[in-house]
N, CA and C atoms as an extended XYZ file, in Angstrom:
129
Properties=species:S:1:pos:R:3:atomname:S:1:resname:S:1:resid:I:1 pbc="F F F"
N         8.968       30.340       -5.207 N   MET     1
C         9.181       29.236       -4.323 CA  MET     1
C         8.017       28.765       -3.931 C   MET     1
N         6.816       29.187       -3.391 N   LEU     2
C         5.180       28.695       -2.904 CA  LEU     2
C         5.183       27.679       -4.418 C   LEU     2
N         5.329       27.916       -4.587 N   PHE     3
C         4.134       27.185       -6.155 CA  PHE     3
C         5.731       26.079       -6.233 C   PHE     3
N         6.551       25.963       -5.949 N   VAL     4
C         7.182       24.867       -5.639 CA  VAL     4
C         7.107       24.174       -4.632 C   VAL     4
N         7.208       24.502       -3.530 N   SER     5
C         6.244       24.210       -1.948 CA  SER     5
C         5.401       23.640       -2.380 C   SER     5
N         3.798       24.131       -3.080 N   LEU     6
C         3.327       23.464       -2.727 CA  LEU     6
C         2.515       22.346       -4.372 C   LEU     6
N         3.751       22.317       -5.074 N   ILE     7
C         3.826       20.974       -5.634 CA  ILE     7
C         4.497       20.036       -4.743 C   ILE     7
N         4.833       20.139       -4.664 N   ASN     8
C         5.535       19.710       -3.516 CA  ASN     8
C         4.929       18.566       -2.717 C   ASN     8
N         3.729       20.122       -2.202 N   ILE     9
C         3.246       19.545       -1.038 CA  ILE     9
C         2.098       18.087       -2.081 C   ILE     9
N         2.030       18.580       -2.820 N   ILE    10
C         0.467       17.864       -4.068 CA  ILE    10
C         1.403       16.718       -3.924 C   ILE    10
N         2.803       16.225       -4.547 N   PHE    11
C         2.866       15.537       -5.012 CA  PHE    11
C         3.344       14.486       -3.942 C   PHE    11
N         3.948       14.696       -2.418 N   GLY    12
C         4.372       14.247       -1.716 CA  GLY    12
C         2.562       13.348       -0.851 C   GLY    12
N         1.883       14.245       -1.069 N   THR    13
C         0.465       13.363       -0.444 CA  THR    13
C         0.076       12.693       -1.825 C   THR    13
N         0.295       12.748       -3.084 N   ILE    14
C        -0.360       11.491       -3.335 CA  ILE    14
C         0.615       10.463       -3.823 C   ILE    14
N         1.770       10.618       -3.584 N   TYR    15
C         3.051        9.286       -3.615 CA  TYR    15
C         2.657        8.479       -1.746 C   TYR    15
N         1.954        9.322       -0.736 N   GLY    16
C         1.404        8.824        0.057 CA  GLY    16
C         0.527        7.993        0.191 C   GLY    16
N        -0.283        8.741        0.032 N   ILE    17
C        -1.087        8.050       -0.347 CA  ILE    17
C        -1.533        6.791       -1.186 C   ILE    17
N        -0.344        6.803       -2.757 N   PHE    18
C         0.055        5.905       -3.212 CA  PHE    18
C         0.586        4.571       -2.430 C   PHE    18
N         1.336        4.914       -1.593 N   ALA    19
C         2.927        4.230       -0.970 CA  ALA    19
C         1.173        3.103        0.485 C   ALA    19
N         0.829        4.371        0.829 N   GLY    20
C         0.043        4.145        1.611 CA  GLY    20
C        -0.945        2.638        1.223 C   GLY    20
N        -1.331        2.606        0.162 N   SER    21
C        -2.823        2.154       -0.058 CA  SER    21
C        -1.954        0.518       -1.031 C   SER    21
N        -0.210        0.840       -1.178 N   LEU    22
C         0.369       -0.231       -1.459 CA  LEU    22
C        -0.042       -1.351       -0.900 C   LEU    22
N         0.588       -0.163        0.621 N   SER    23
C         1.414       -1.697        1.546 CA  SER    23
C        -0.116       -2.400        1.842 C   SER    23
N        -1.016       -1.572        2.227 N   ILE    24
C        -2.858       -2.384        2.585 CA  ILE    24
C        -2.812       -3.483        1.026 C   ILE    24
N        -2.420       -3.349        0.348 N   ILE    25
C        -3.126       -3.657       -0.583 CA  ILE    25
C        -1.847       -5.516       -0.670 C   ILE    25
N        -0.506       -5.292       -0.519 N   GLY    26
C         0.360       -5.806       -0.461 CA  GLY    26
C         0.002       -6.528        1.010 C   GLY    26
N        -0.787       -6.466        2.066 N   LEU    27
C        -0.906       -6.716        3.665 CA  LEU    27
C        -1.399       -7.898        3.355 C   LEU    27
N        -2.581       -7.429        2.657 N   PHE    28
C        -4.335       -8.351        2.665 CA  PHE    28
C        -3.526       -9.331        1.169 C   PHE    28
N        -2.846       -8.783        0.114 N   VAL    29
C        -2.827      -10.051       -0.922 CA  VAL    29
C        -1.772      -11.495        0.470 C   VAL    29
N        -0.770      -10.796        1.574 N   ALA    30
C         0.102      -11.245        1.970 CA  ALA    30
C        -0.503      -12.480        2.746 C   ALA    30
N        -2.104      -12.076        3.552 N   THR    31
C        -3.093      -12.731        4.508 CA  THR    31
C        -3.692      -13.877        4.054 C   THR    31
N        -3.990      -13.603        2.847 N   ILE    32
C        -5.065      -13.997        2.005 CA  ILE    32
C        -3.796      -15.307        0.404 C   ILE    32
N        -2.437      -15.408        1.134 N   PHE    33
C        -1.889      -16.439        0.464 CA  PHE    33
C        -1.608      -17.416        2.036 C   PHE    33
N        -1.335      -16.490        3.515 N   PHE    34
C        -1.086      -16.761        3.628 CA  PHE    34
C        -2.275      -18.145        4.156 C   PHE    34
N        -3.482      -17.561        4.627 N   TRP    35
C        -4.559      -18.981        4.630 CA  TRP    35
C        -4.730      -19.879        3.520 C   TRP    35
N        -4.447      -19.353        2.975 N   GLU    36
C        -4.763      -20.476        1.290 CA  GLU    36
C        -3.661      -21.361        1.410 C   GLU    36
N        -2.433      -21.154        1.995 N   LYS    37
C        -1.327      -22.028        2.706 CA  LYS    37
C        -1.959      -22.677        3.264 C   LYS    37
N        -2.155      -22.285        4.669 N   LEU    38
C        -2.540      -23.265        5.854 CA  LEU    38
C        -3.481      -24.314        5.081 C   LEU    38
N        -4.322      -23.364        4.536 N   ALA    39
C        -5.918      -24.181        4.424 CA  ALA    39
C        -5.210      -25.944        3.727 C   ALA    39
N        -4.645      -25.722        2.510 N   ILE    40
C        -3.962      -26.723        2.229 CA  ILE    40
C        -2.913      -27.872        2.937 C   ILE    40
N        -2.158      -27.222        3.628 N   ASN    41
C        -1.806      -27.771        4.110 CA  ASN    41
C        -2.292      -28.667        5.851 C   ASN    41
N        -3.359      -28.148        6.103 N   ARG    42
C        -5.209      -28.738        6.756 CA  ARG    42
C        -5.206      -30.338        5.917 C   ARG    42
N        -5.838      -29.636        4.352 N   LEU    43
C        -6.209      -30.751        3.387 CA  LEU    43
C        -4.885      -32.100        3.584 C   LEU    43
């Protein structure tokens, strides 16, 4: 049982880090896309 919970904790941490970095990258890309659109509209 301890081994299973240890695996769950490890996979949960990896998944959390993965999801966090994905959301940060998505936010970054969306911000860049938004500013590119603003710059194009200004021109």
